[in-house]
C-alpha positions in Angstrom: 0.1 0.0 -0.1 2.8 2.6 0.7 4.4 1.7 -2.4 1.6 2.6 -4.4 1.2 5.6 -2.8 4.6 6.9 -3.4 4.1 5.7 -7.0 0.7 7.3 -7.5 2.4 11.1 -5.6 5.6 10.7 -7.7 3.3 10.2 -11.0 1.1 13.2 -9.5 3.8 15.6 -9.5 5.4 14.7 -12.3 2.2 15.5 -14.0 2.1 18.9 -12.3 5.7 19.2 -13.3 5.4 18.5 -16.9 2.0 21.2 -16.7 4.4 23.6 -15.3 6.6 23.4 -18.0 4.1 23.6 -20.8 5.4 25.9 -23.7 3.1 28.4 -24.3 3.0 31.7 -26.3 -0.2 34.1 -25.1 -0.5 37.8 -25.0 -3.7 40.4 -25.9 -3.9 43.1 -28.8 -5.4 46.3 -28.1 -6.0 49.4 -30.2 -3.0 51.8 -30.5 -4.9 54.7 -29.3 -7.5 53.9 -27.2 -6.1 50.8 -25.5 -9.5 48.8 -25.9 -9.1 45.2 -26.6 -9.8 44.3 -30.3 -11.6 40.8 -31.2 -11.1 38.8 -34.2 -7.4 39.8 -35.2 -5.8 36.9 -36.8 -2.6 36.3 -34.9 0.3 33.5 -36.6 3.8 32.7 -36.2 5.2 33.1 -39.4 6.4 30.4 -41.6 4.2 27.8 -39.7 0.2 27.2 -40.2 -0.2 27.9 -36.4 -2.8 30.6 -36.2 -5.4 32.0 -33.9 -7.9 35.0 -33.4 -8.1 36.8 -30.2 -11.2 36.3 -28.2 -13.9 39.4 -26.8 -11.0 40.3 -24.7 -8.7 41.0 -27.1 -6.5 37.7 -25.5 -5.0 34.8 -27.6 -2.8 31.7 -26.5 -0.9 28.8 -28.2 0.5 26.1 -26.1 0.5 22.7 -29.5 3.4 22.1 -31.4 5.2 25.4 -31.0 8.5 26.3 -33.0 11.8 26.9 -30.8 14.0 29.7 -31.2 13.7 33.0 -32.6 10.3 33.7 -34.3 8.0 36.4 -35.9 4.4 37.0 -34.5 2.3 38.8 -36.7 -0.6 40.2 -35.8 -3.0 41.8 -38.6 -7.1 42.6 -39.0 -8.7 44.2 -42.3 -8.4 47.7 -41.9 -5.6 48.0 -39.5 -2.1 48.2 -40.3 -0.6 44.7 -39.3 2.5 44.2 -37.3 5.3 41.6 -36.5 6.8 41.2 -33.1 9.8 39.3 -32.6 9.8 36.7 -29.9 12.1 33.9 -28.2 10.6 30.5 -27.5 12.3 28.2 -25.2 10.9 24.7 -24.4 8.8 24.7 -21.2 8.7 28.4 -20.8 6.0 30.8 -21.4 5.9 34.0 -23.3 3.9 36.6 -22.6 3.2 39.8 -24.7 0.7 41.8 -23.4 -0.9 45.0 -24.8 0.7 44.5 -28.1 -1.1 47.7 -30.3 -2.6 47.9 -33.7 -3.7 50.8 -35.3 -6.4 51.9 -37.7 -4.7 52.0 -41.7 -6.4 55.5 -43.1 -3.7 55.8 -45.7 -5.3 54.3 -48.4 -7.8 56.8 -49.0 -5.7 59.6 -48.3 -3.4 59.3 -51.3 -4.7 56.8 -54.0 -5.3 59.9 -55.8 -1.3 60.1 -56.4 -1.4 56.5 -57.7 -3.8 55.6 -60.2 -5.4 59.3 -61.5 -1.9 60.8 -62.3 0.6 61.0 -64.7 0.9 57.0 -64.3 -0.1 56.4 -67.8 1.8 59.0 -69.8 2.0 57.2 -73.0 5.6 58.7 -73.8 7.0 56.9 -71.0 9.2 60.1 -70.5 7.3 60.3 -67.2 6.1 57.2 -65.9 7.1 56.1 -62.4 6.1 53.0 -60.2 4.4 54.5 -57.4 1.1 52.5 -58.4 3.4 49.2 -57.7 4.1 50.1 -54.2 0.9 51.5 -52.5 0.2 48.5 -50.6 3.8 48.2 -48.9 4.2 48.7 -45.0 7.8 49.2 -45.5 8.5 53.4 -44.9 10.9 53.5 -47.6 8.9 51.7 -50.6 5.6 54.1 -48.9 7.4 57.6 -49.0 8.2 56.9 -52.3 4.8 56.1 -53.6 3.1 58.8 -51.5 5.6 61.7 -51.2 7.9 61.5 -54.2 5.5 60.5 -57.2 4.4 63.9 -58.0 8.3 64.7 -58.2 8.8 61.3 -60.6 11.1 59.6 -58.3 11.6 56.2 -60.1 12.9 53.6 -57.5 16.4 52.6 -58.0 15.8 54.4 -61.3 14.2 51.9 -63.0 10.9 52.1 -64.9 7.0 50.3 -64.1 8.3 48.1 -66.9 10.8 46.2 -64.4 7.8 45.1 -61.8 5.1 43.0 -62.5 1.4 43.7 -61.9 -1.4 41.0 -61.5 -4.7 40.8 -60.9 -6.4 37.7 -59.6 -3.0 36.1 -60.8 -3.1 37.5 -64.2 -0.5 39.9 -65.1 -1.4 42.9 -66.6 1.7 44.8 -68.0 1.1 45.9 -71.8 3.3 43.4 -74.0 3.6 46.6 -76.3 6.0 48.7 -73.8 6.2 46.4 -70.9 4.3 49.1 -68.7 0.9 48.3 -67.0 -2.0 50.5 -68.3 -2.9 51.9 -64.5 -6.2 53.5 -66.0 -8.0 50.2 -66.9 -8.8 49.7 -63.3 -8.4 53.3 -62.3 -11.1 54.4 -59.9 -11.8 51.1 -58.3 -10.5 52.0 -55.5 -12.5 49.8 -52.8 -12.0 46.8 -54.9 -8.3 46.9 -54.8 -7.5 46.8 -51.5 -6.8 43.3 -51.2 -3.1 43.3 -52.3 -0.3 41.0 -51.6 3.6 42.8 -52.6 7.3 41.5 -53.0 9.3 44.1 -53.8 13.1 44.1 -55.5 13.8 40.5 -56.5 12.1 38.7 -53.2 9.8 35.4 -54.2 6.1 36.2 -55.6 3.9 33.1 -55.3 2.6 34.3 -58.6 5.0 34.5 -61.2 8.9 34.8 -61.8 8.3 38.7 -61.7 10.6 41.9 -62.6 13.8 43.2 -60.8 11.4 45.7 -59.0 8.8 42.8 -57.9 5.6 41.8 -58.3 1.9 43.0 -57.3 -1.4 40.9 -57.5 -4.7 42.5 -56.5 -7.0 39.7 -55.1 -10.3 40.6 -56.5 -12.0 37.1 -55.4 -15.6 38.3 -54.4 -15.4 35.8 -51.2 -12.2 37.8 -50.0 -14.1 41.2 -49.6 -15.8 42.1 -46.1 -19.3 42.4 -46.0 -20.5 45.9 -46.2 -20.5 48.7 -48.5 -18.9 52.4 -48.5 -20.0 56.0 -50.3 -17.2 58.3 -50.9 -17.3 61.7 -52.0 -13.6 63.5 -53.4 -12.7 67.0 -54.0 -9.1 67.6 -55.6 -7.6 70.4 -58.1 -5.1 67.7 -59.0 -6.1 65.4 -62.1 -9.4 65.9 -61.4 -11.6 67.7 -59.3 -14.7 65.8 -58.2 -15.1 62.1 -57.3 -18.0 59.8 -56.0 -17.5 56.0 -55.3 -19.9 53.6 -54.2 -19.3 49.8 -53.4 -20.9 46.5 -51.7 -19.9 43.5 -51.0 -22.4 40.6 -50.0 -20.2 38.4 -48.1 -20.5 34.5 -48.2 -24.3 33.9 -48.6 -26.1 30.5 -48.6 -25.8 28.3 -51.3 -22.0 29.3 -51.6 -22.4 32.6 -53.5 -20.7 35.8 -53.2 -20.9 39.3 -55.0 -19.0 42.2 -55.1 -19.8 45.4 -56.9 -18.7 49.1 -57.5 -18.9 52.2 -59.6 -17.7 55.5 -59.6 -17.3 58.6 -61.4 -14.3 61.1 -61.6 -14.7 64.3 -63.7 -13.9 68.0 -63.9 -13.1 70.5 -66.9 -9.6 71.2 -66.1 -7.3 70.0 -63.3 -3.8 72.0 -62.1 -2.7 72.4 -66.1 -5.0 74.3 -68.1 -8.1 72.8 -70.1 -6.8 69.4 -68.9 -10.5 67.8 -69.0 -11.1 64.8 -67.4 -14.0 62.6 -67.6 -14.1 59.2 -66.3 -16.3 56.3 -64.9 -15.7 53.1 -63.4 -17.7 50.1 -63.1 -16.8 46.8 -61.5 -18.1 43.3 -60.4 -17.2 40.1 -59.1 -19.6 36.9 -58.9 -18.1 34.2 -57.0 -19.7 30.5 -56.2 -17.8 28.0 -53.9 -18.7 24.8 -55.3 -17.8 22.7 -52.6 -14.8 22.8 -50.1 -12.3 22.3 -52.8 -13.7 24.1 -56.0 -14.5 27.7 -56.1 -15.4 29.9 -59.4 -15.1 33.3 -59.7 -16.2 35.7 -62.4 -14.7 39.4 -62.6 -15.3 42.4 -64.8 -13.9 45.6 -64.8 -14.7 48.7 -67.4 -12.9 52.0 -66.4 -13.8 54.2 -69.5 -11.9 57.4 -69.4 -11.1 60.4 -71.6 -8.7 63.5 -70.5 -6.7 66.3 -71.5 -2.9 66.3 -71.9 -0.7 69.5 -71.3 2.1 70.1 -73.0 5.9 70.4 -72.3 7.7 73.5 -73.1 10.7 75.6 -73.6 11.7 78.1 -70.7 10.4 81.4 -72.8 6.9 80.1 -73.2 7.3 79.7 -69.2 8.3 83.1 -68.6 5.7 84.6 -71.0 3.1 82.7 -69.3 3.3 80.0 -66.5 3.6 76.8 -65.3 -0.2 75.9 -66.0 0.2 76.9 -69.4 -1.0 74.3 -71.8 -0.4 75.1 -75.8 -2.6 72.4 -76.8 -5.8 74.2 -76.7 -8.1 77.1 -77.8 -11.3 78.7 -77.6 -14.1 77.5 -79.2 -17.9 78.8 -79.0 -17.0 79.8 -75.2 -15.4 76.9 -74.3 -11.5 75.8 -74.1 -11.2 72.9 -76.7 -8.1 70.7 -76.2 -6.6 69.1 -79.7 -4.9 66.2 -77.6 -7.3 64.1 -75.8 -6.2 60.8 -74.3 -9.0 58.3 -74.5 -8.9 54.5 -73.0 -11.9 52.1 -73.3 -10.4 48.4 -72.4 -13.1 46.1 -70.7 -11.5 43.2 -68.7 -12.8 39.9 -68.1 -11.9 37.3 -66.5 -12.7 33.6 -64.8 -10.7 32.1 -62.0 -10.9 28.8 -60.9 -9.7 27.6 -57.2 -9.1 24.3 -56.3 -7.9 23.4 -53.1 -6.0 19.7 -53.9 -5.0 19.0 -50.4 -4.7 21.4 -46.8 -1.6 22.7 -48.0 -1.8 22.5 -52.0 -3.8 24.7 -54.5 -4.1 25.0 -58.2 -5.3 28.2 -59.7 -6.2 28.2 -63.1 -7.2 31.8 -64.8 -8.6 32.9 -68.3 -8.5 36.8 -69.0 -10.0 38.6 -71.9 -8.9 42.5 -72.6 -10.5 43.9 -75.2 -11.0 47.9 -76.4 -9.0 51.2 -77.6 -6.5 53.2 -76.8 -7.0 56.9 -78.5 -4.6 59.9 -78.7 -6.0 62.7 -80.7 -4.0 65.5 -82.5 -4.2 68.3 -85.4 -2.9 67.4 -88.6 -1.8 70.6 -90.9 -0.9 69.2 -94.6 -2.5 72.0 -96.2 -1.9 75.0 -94.0 0.2 76.7 -91.1 1.4 74.8 -88.1 -1.8 75.5 -85.2 0.9 75.4 -82.5 0.5 78.9 -80.3 4.1 78.7 -79.2 5.5 77.7 -82.6 9.0 78.8 -82.7 8.8 81.2 -85.4 5.6 82.9 -83.8 7.6 83.5 -80.4 10.0 86.5 -79.5 13.2 84.5 -79.6 12.8 83.9 -83.6 13.4 87.7 -84.1 15.8 88.0 -81.7 17.8 85.5 -83.6 17.1 87.3 -87.0 20.1 86.7 -89.1 20.1 90.6 -89.8 20.4 91.3 -86.3 17.8 91.4 -83.5 14.4 92.1 -84.5 13.3 94.2 -81.4 9.9 95.7 -82.9 9.5 92.2 -84.0 9.8 90.3 -80.8 7.6 92.8 -78.6 5.0 92.2 -80.9 5.2 88.5 -80.8 5.6 88.8 -77.2 2.3 90.4 -76.5 0.6 88.5 -79.1 1.7 85.4 -77.4 1.2 86.9 -73.5 -2.5 88.1 -74.4 -3.3 85.1 -76.8 -1.1 81.8 -76.9 -3.6 79.2 -77.5 -5.0 77.4 -80.8 -7.1 79.5 -82.9 -10.1 77.2 -83.5 -12.0 79.9 -85.8 -9.0 80.6 -88.4 -9.0 76.8 -88.5 -12.5 76.0 -89.1 -12.4 79.0 -91.7 -9.6 78.1 -93.4 -11.4 74.5 -94.1 -14.6 76.1 -95.1 -12.9 78.6 -97.4 -11.2 75.2 -98.9 -14.5 73.6 -99.3 -16.3 76.5 -101.0 -13.8 76.1 -104.2 -13.8 72.3 -103.8 -10.1 71.9 -102.1 -9.2 68.9 -99.5 -9.0 70.2 -95.8 -6.2 72.5 -94.8 -6.5 71.0 -91.2 -8.2 68.0 -89.5 -8.4 66.7 -86.2 -7.2 62.8 -86.1 -6.6 59.8 -83.4 -3.8 57.4 -83.0 -5.6 54.4 -82.6 -4.6 51.2 -80.8 -7.5 48.7 -80.2 -6.2 45.4 -78.7 -7.6 41.9 -78.2 -5.4 39.7 -75.6 -6.3 36.3 -74.2 -4.5 35.1 -70.9 -4.2 31.6 -69.8 -2.3 30.6 -67.1 -2.2 27.9 -63.9 -0.7 28.9 -60.6 0.1 26.0 -58.4 1.5 26.1 -54.5 2.6 23.3 -52.2 3.8 23.3 -48.7 5.7 19.8 -48.9 6.7 20.5 -45.3 7.2 23.2 -42.3 10.4 24.6 -44.2 9.4 24.3 -47.6 7.4 25.6 -50.4 6.8 25.2 -53.9 5.7 27.4 -56.5 4.9 27.0 -60.0 3.0 28.4 -63.3 2.5 28.4 -67.0 1.6 31.3 -68.7 0.0 31.9 -72.6 -0.7 35.6 -74.0 -1.9 36.1 -77.4 -2.3 39.4 -78.5 -3.9 41.1 -82.1 -3.2 45.2 -81.5 -4.9 46.8 -84.6 -2.8 50.5 -84.9 -4.4 53.0 -87.4 -5.2 56.5 -87.7 -8.7 57.9 -88.0 -10.3 61.0 -89.0 -12.5 62.3 -85.7 -13.4 65.5 -87.2 -13.1 67.4 -90.0 -13.1 70.7 -88.3 -15.8 72.3 -91.4 -14.1 70.6 -94.3 -15.1 68.2 -96.7 -12.6 66.1 -96.7 -8.3 65.4 -96.2 -6.1 63.7 -98.8 -4.7 60.6 -97.9 -0.8 62.2 -98.7 1.7 63.3 -96.7 2.2 66.8 -97.8 5.8 67.7 -97.2 7.4 64.6 -98.4 4.8 63.9 -101.0 4.1 60.1 -100.4 1.3 58.0 -100.4 0.2 56.5 -97.2 -2.1 53.7 -98.9 -0.1 53.3 -102.4 -2.9 50.8 -103.7 -5.5 53.9 -103.3 -3.3 56.8 -104.3 -5.1 60.3 -103.6 -8.1 59.4 -101.8 -10.3 61.8 -100.4 -11.1 60.8 -96.4 -14.0 61.5 -94.2 -14.8 61.6 -90.5 -14.6 57.9 -89.5 -12.0 56.5 -91.8 -8.4 56.0 -91.1 -5.8 58.0 -92.0 -1.8 58.0 -92.3 -1.3 54.4 -91.1 -2.8 50.9 -90.8 -1.1 47.6 -89.8 -1.6 44.9 -87.2 1.0 43.9 -84.6 0.6 39.8 -83.7 2.1 38.8 -80.1 2.4 35.6 -78.9 3.9 35.1 -75.3 4.4 31.6 -73.5 6.4 31.2 -70.1 6.9 29.5 -67.1 8.7 29.8 -63.7 9.3 27.3 -60.8 10.4 27.9 -57.3 11.2 26.7 -54.0 11.2 28.6 -51.1 12.8 27.4 -47.5 11.6 28.4 -44.1 14.0 27.6 -41.1 14.6 29.1 -37.6 18.0 31.2 -38.5 17.9 31.1 -42.4 15.3 31.3 -45.1 16.0 31.3 -48.7 15.0 30.4 -52.3 15.9 29.5 -55.8 13.6 30.1 -58.8 13.8 30.0 -62.4 11.8 31.0 -65.6 11.8 30.6 -69.2 9.9 33.0 -71.6 9.1 32.8 -75.7 8.2 35.8 -77.6 7.3 35.7 -80.9 6.2 39.3 -82.7 5.0 39.9 -86.4 3.8 43.0 -87.9 1.5 43.0 -91.0 0.9 46.3 -93.0 -2.5 46.5 -94.1 -1.6 49.7 -96.4 1.1 49.8 -98.7 3.0 53.1 -98.3 4.9 54.4 -101.1 8.2 55.4 -99.6 8.4 51.8 -98.7 7.0 49.6 -101.6 5.6 45.8 -101.6 6.7 44.1 -98.9 8.7 46.5 -97.1 5.5 47.8 -95.7 2.7 45.6 -96.9 1.9 42.4 -95.9 3.5 40.2 -93.1 7.1 41.0 -92.2 9.5 38.3 -90.7 8.2 36.6 -87.5 10.5 37.3 -84.7 11.4 34.4 -82.2 12.9 35.5 -78.5 14.0 33.5 -75.7 14.2 34.8 -72.2 15.6 32.6 -69.2 15.6 33.9 -65.5 17.3 32.6 -62.2 17.3 34.4 -58.7 17.7 33.6 -55.6 18.3 34.9 -51.9 18.3 34.3 -48.4 17.5 36.1 -45.3 19.8 35.2 -42.1 18.1 35.8 -38.7 21.0 36.7 -36.6 18.6 37.1 -34.0 14.6 38.2 -33.6 15.4 42.1 -34.1 18.2 42.1 -36.3 18.1 40.4 -40.0 20.3 40.3 -43.3 18.9 39.9 -46.3 20.4 39.1 -49.3 19.2 38.7 -53.4 20.7 38.3 -56.8 19.2 37.7 -60.2 20.1 37.6 -63.7 17.1 37.3 -66.9 17.2 37.8 -69.9 13.8 39.2 -71.9 12.5 40.1 -75.6 12.4 43.8 -76.5 8.9 45.3 -76.1 7.4 45.9 -79.3 7.7 49.5 -79.0 11.3 49.0 -79.1 11.7 46.3 -81.4 10.2 47.9 -85.1 12.2 50.9 -86.3 8.7 52.6 -87.5 6.1 50.4 -87.5 3.8 53.1 -88.7 5.3 53.5 -92.0 7.2 49.7 -92.5 8.2 46.3 -91.7 12.1 47.4 -90.5 13.1 45.8 -87.4 16.1 47.4 -85.1 19.5 46.1 -86.3 20.8 43.4 -84.7 18.1 43.4 -82.3 18.7 40.7 -79.2 17.3 39.8 -75.8 17.6 42.6 -73.1 20.2 41.1 -70.5 19.6 42.6 -66.5 21.7 41.4 -63.6 20.8 42.6 -60.3 21.6 42.5 -56.7 20.9 43.9 -53.3 21.7 43.3 -49.7 19.9 45.0 -46.4 20.3 45.1 -42.8 16.9 44.9 -41.5 16.1 46.2 -37.7 12.6 45.6 -35.9 11.2 46.2 -32.5 8.1 46.8 -31.4 9.1 50.8 -31.5 11.6 50.9 -34.2 11.6 49.9 -37.4 14.3 50.3 -40.1 16.1 48.9 -43.1 19.2 49.9 -45.0 19.8 48.5 -48.4 22.3 48.4 -51.0 21.9 47.6 -54.6 23.4 47.1 -58.2 21.8 46.7 -61.6 23.2 46.3 -65.0 21.0 46.6 -67.9 22.5 45.6 -71.2 21.5 45.4 -75.0 18.3 47.5 -74.7 17.0 49.4 -77.1 15.3 52.9 -77.7 13.6 54.4 -80.3 12.7 58.6 -80.4 10.4 60.4 -82.8 11.3 64.0 -83.4 12.0 66.8 -86.2 16.0 67.3 -87.0 17.5 70.7 -88.2 21.0 70.0 -89.3 21.8 66.7 -90.3 25.2 66.3 -92.1 27.7 63.6 -92.9 24.6 61.0 -93.8 24.5 59.3 -96.7 20.6 60.4 -98.0 21.1 61.1 -101.7 19.7 60.1 -104.7 20.2 56.4 -106.6 22.1 58.3 -109.0 24.5 60.0 -106.6 24.2 57.7 -103.4 27.4 59.2 -102.0 26.4 62.6 -101.9 26.3 64.3 -98.6 23.3 66.6 -97.9 22.7 68.9 -95.2 19.0 68.7 -94.1 16.1 68.7 -92.0 13.7 66.0 -91.9 11.3 63.8 -89.7 13.4 61.2 -88.0 13.3 57.8 -86.4 16.0 57.9 -83.8 17.3 54.4 -83.3 19.6 53.4 -80.2 20.7 49.6 -80.2 23.0 47.9 -77.5 22.6 50.4 -75.0 24.0 49.6 -71.4 22.8 51.0 -68.1 23.9 51.0 -64.9 21.8 51.7 -61.6 23.8 51.7 -57.5 22.7 53.4 -54.9 21.3 53.1 -51.3 18.1 53.4 -49.4 17.5 54.0 -45.7 14.0 53.7 -44.2 13.2 54.2 -40.0 10.5 54.6 -38.2 9.5 55.0 -34.9 6.7 54.7 -32.5 8.3 57.2 -30.0 5.0 57.4 -28.1 1.4 55.5 -28.3 0.2 59.2 -30.5 3.3 59.8 -32.3 5.1 58.3 -34.8 8.6 59.6 -36.8 9.9 58.4 -39.8 12.9 59.2 -42.0 14.0 58.2 -45.5 16.9 58.8 -47.9 17.4 57.8 -51.3 20.9 58.1 -53.4 21.3 56.4 -56.4 23.8 57.0 -59.9 22.1 56.2 -62.6 24.0 56.2 -65.9 24.5 55.0 -69.3 27.3 52.5 -69.5 28.3 52.2 -72.8 28.5 54.1 -76.3 25.5 52.5 -78.2 25.0 52.0 -81.9 23.0 54.8 -83.7 21.7 55.5 -86.8 18.2 57.3 -88.1 15.4 56.3 -90.4 13.1 58.8 -92.0 10.9 58.8 -95.4 12.6 62.1 -96.2 15.9 59.7 -96.8 16.4 57.9 -100.4 17.8 55.0 -98.6 16.2 53.0 -95.3 18.6 54.7 -93.1 21.8 56.4 -92.0 25.0 54.4 -91.5 25.5 52.8 -88.1 27.6 55.2 -86.1 28.2 55.5 -82.2 26.4 58.1 -80.0 28.8 58.9 -76.9 26.5 58.4 -73.9 28.5 56.6 -71.5 28.7 58.4 -68.3 25.7 60.3 -69.2 23.1 60.4 -67.0 19.7 58.5 -67.3 16.7 61.0 -66.7 14.0 60.2 -65.2 13.2 61.9 -61.8 15.5 62.3 -59.0 19.0 60.3 -58.1 18.8 61.7 -54.5 15.3 62.0 -52.3 15.5 62.7 -48.7 12.0 62.9 -46.5 11.6 63.3 -42.6 8.0 63.4 -41.1 6.0 62.5 -38.2 2.4 61.7 -37.6 0.2 62.4 -34.5 -3.0 59.9 -34.0 -5.5 61.0 -31.1 -7.5 59.1 -28.7 -10.3 60.7 -30.1 -9.7 59.0 -33.6 -8.2 62.2 -35.4 -4.8 62.3 -36.8 -2.3 64.7 -38.7 1.2 64.2 -40.2 3.9 66.6 -41.8 6.5 65.6 -43.9 9.2 67.4 -45.4 11.3 66.4 -48.7 14.2 67.3 -50.4 14.9 66.2 -54.0 18.0 66.9 -56.1 20.3 65.5 -58.4 17.4 65.0 -61.7 18.6 65.5 -64.9 16.7 66.2 -68.3 17.3 63.5 -71.1 20.1 64.6 -73.5 19.6 64.0 -77.5 21.7 60.9 -78.4 22.0 62.6 -82.1 24.0 65.6 -80.8 26.7 63.1 -79.0 27.2 61.4 -82.5 29.9 62.3 -85.2 26.8 64.4 -87.0 27.7 66.9 -84.4 31.2 68.0 -85.6 31.2 67.1 -89.0 30.4 69.3 -92.0 28.4 67.7 -95.1 31.5 67.4 -96.5 32.4 64.7 -94.4 35.5 67.1 -92.8 35.3 68.3 -89.4 33.7 71.8 -88.9 36.4 74.5 -89.4 35.3 76.6 -86.5 35.0 73.6 -84.0 36.3 74.2 -80.8 36.2 71.1 -78.2 35.9 73.3 -75.0 33.0 75.1 -76.6 31.3 71.8 -77.6 32.1 70.2 -74.1 30.3 73.0 -72.7 27.1 72.5 -74.8 27.2 69.3 -75.0 27.2 69.5 -70.8 24.0 67.8 -69.3 22.1 70.2 -67.7 21.4 69.1 -64.0 17.8 70.4 -62.3 17.5 72.6 -59.3 17.0 70.7 -55.9 13.9 71.6 -54.0 12.0 71.1 -51.2 8.0 70.2 -50.7 6.1 70.3 -47.4 3.5 67.9 -47.4 0.4 67.5 -44.5 -2.3 64.9 -44.2 -5.0 64.6 -41.6 -8.3 62.9 -40.7 -10.9 62.1 -38.3 -13.1 59.0 -38.0 -16.4 58.6 -36.2 -18.3 55.5 -35.0 -21.9 55.6 -35.1 -23.6 52.7 -33.6 -22.6 50.0 -36.9 -21.3 52.8 -39.2 -18.6 55.0 -39.6 -17.5 58.4 -40.9 -14.3 59.1 -42.0 -12.5 62.8 -43.4 -9.3 63.0 -44.8 -7.4 65.5 -46.0 -3.8 66.4 -47.7 -2.1 69.4 -49.1 0.8 68.7 -51.6 3.6 71.5 -51.7 2.2 73.3 -49.3 4.6 76.5 -49.8 3.7 76.6 -53.5 7.7 75.8 -54.6 7.8 76.1 -58.2 10.5 73.5 -59.6 11.2 71.5 -62.7 10.4 67.6 -62.6 11.8 66.8 -66.0 12.8 67.7 -69.5 14.7 66.6 -72.5 17.3 68.4 -75.2 15.3 69.2 -78.8 16.7 67.4 -81.5 16.4 70.4 -83.7 19.9 72.0 -83.3 21.9 68.7 -84.5 25.5 70.3 -85.3 27.6 72.4 -83.9 27.5 75.8 -85.7 23.5 75.4 -85.2 23.5 74.2 -81.4 26.3 77.5 -80.7 24.3 80.1 -82.9 21.1 79.1 -80.9 23.3 79.3 -77.7 24.4 82.8 -78.7 20.8 84.6 -78.8 18.9 86.2 -76.5 16.6 83.5 -75.8 17.0 80.0 -77.3 14.8 79.2 -80.0 14.9 75.4 -79.3 16.5 75.2 -75.9 15.4 71.8 -73.7 11.7 71.3 -72.9 10.6 70.7 -69.6 7.6 69.7 -67.2 6.6 72.0 -64.0 5.4 70.1 -60.7 2.4 71.2 -59.5 1.9 74.1 -57.2 -0.1 73.7 -53.9 -2.8 71.3 -54.5 -5.3 69.9 -52.1 -7.1 66.7 -51.7 -10.2 65.7 -49.5 -12.0 62.6 -49.3 -15.1 61.8 -47.2 -16.7 58.1 -46.9 -19.7 56.8 -45.4 -19.1 52.9 -44.4 -21.6 50.8 -43.5 
């Protein structure tokens, strides 16, 4: 009996001891300002499937199968900013973290106007940035780049947005034509695009191989939206003046159905620049049927037709005579401002997604997407009349001051007064000229036409994900894209005339040689007519490994790309199959490999390293030297090569988060194509067939081809934010980069003015010139105060520097210093030439931005008011510019620089002055 009692007591105390030594992680979550407990917060130990939610008291607890060592606890809830807490789990011990805090996420309503409604869809690409790729990031550097620096056209690491992938429900939305996402195709659908997954740089994505700037996937599954609705009104003086939006999501209904819908409108007679009208509607619907526990089907449709008036870049002379709001593209007609350059986008998106949960840790997502519609850009054609531009160089004071017989001050004064008192398109004169021509049976002197791109693209892909075990995740995908792109000009307004000749009036060639001297009217095709076909097949595979001290990944991809042009008209300057019919099929093969690791020194200190190498096909835009006229392909075209590397030190604690990154990117064998009118083209073989070696000094509209361009991007990024008190947060961000051309690429010109297809290939001396595209240094300091009564206020000071205007490659060729006899120009002075060719650096500047808002909860409803003021001090600053190619040789450029005012000085873009955005929403 005594022995049995001893055994019993031993077992009892052993059980008590084992219970006392159980491994436990527990804690609580409260609101950051009021410290009220928050229920239904998702708490996860990262890298595992261990997850739970907080109860009504904000409490949670884990006690089973816990991983030991340094771990990260992630807490998140819809409409709150998620947080990550480093913890150390030791066997038999309890980790108790009480009063972890979450704060409401109010940034999305505040800043979305800067992302999808601004200059992101500029068709030239000269102004495009990537802030839209960064809007869902919680990293302070990425947020600052997106929200504070985007108005200065800052580009992260100096790279265009074609280097990042944008997906919707796993379907890539980057255009095959130029590689960039067309943000207007989902503009105004803010409420429906909040569910985003972002990877930055080379970090692994579960959806595709991605670009060197990362991947953003917008999840628009109907079942993923929180049940409820939202009505929003916004007012601004940036792109539009008014916006209304309404959205509703059903949540999961009986029978496994769910739906989400939204409608919106944005409009304004003009934004910050003169006559920049804005007229956009947005419609969205998603319907999902959960067939059973394993299968679900989702259908999504987006339709966001939009029209907007463009604004012009201008020379400094023009800005000085007017102001930074001046826009040369418009004039008065019938008492209203009529803009000649309207961009219109109407590209509906349809997609069907199948989600298959093969097992608890394995999924297969198959998607079909179809996009169709049009992109149009209108402009005036003046084949039978004088240049209608109100800022035409012969109508400005500088033209008279540069008179060969000496400055004509009287003429300059008259031109100055005329421009200052008018300076806009004379629509009445244009109409009168056409009506006069029509009265005597002549064709139009002027016509308004539209450059059209009508695309039909189908995309099919399957994305596979599986967790082999707690440490290994495999991702893979196959993708297929097929594009038919119809490209043509179309007459949209005869402006009082009776028809226009489909003939180039300057070089006197037929646009449609098989229908010569045809007179065409409204709705007819004009100037050019061709198709582009493209087919892209790609696949990628990726393995991610997660362990207590090290996470790492390996990823590889292969892509096959095919392009073909089909000319529907024969251009008389390029007879036969040079322009008519199908050109050669172009095939490109791209491969990619990347790898990276994260080493966790402790839960607070991490080292992250990534490296990658990829080759990719040139975009359609940079493949054909002048696709509007002929089938010609860029000489020696090949795949673009990119090598990229970055390394980061990361510090994270409940109070301070910091990240310091250094990066290096090398781009090789890129192509660039430009279009402009050049004066002083010398030492180029553009003679006749009878005298082919004749050198000519001439002017022409040319296509400039740079082939084999190398670029180098190096720099560092720093982001620090500190929650110094429960109500005050401080942030500091810095970016220092150097983005340069890294070689002297091949250079040649093509033109319908030339007797031969192109000029001889030479080199353009671009090595070490800076790449234009926003500031290469940027700094930001800011704070945010959040009051317990649910109002907040923030201010940020930004300093931006080392931005450069885009240089003219033609001026850096032998054309600059050789005369038309092929010998150096007699008075050529190398020191003077060096000064003339020095790249212009844009002046550095400061901006101050303010944000603020307040929220109210009334029963089960929420009301929010948010506002921002950008450039509070109304700073006047340039954001970019480019040299004109008009003065293409030494003598002409020297003469232009020696006049009191330059006729063909660089053209600039200016940033906006003080602007505001106010947003009011009601949520139910």
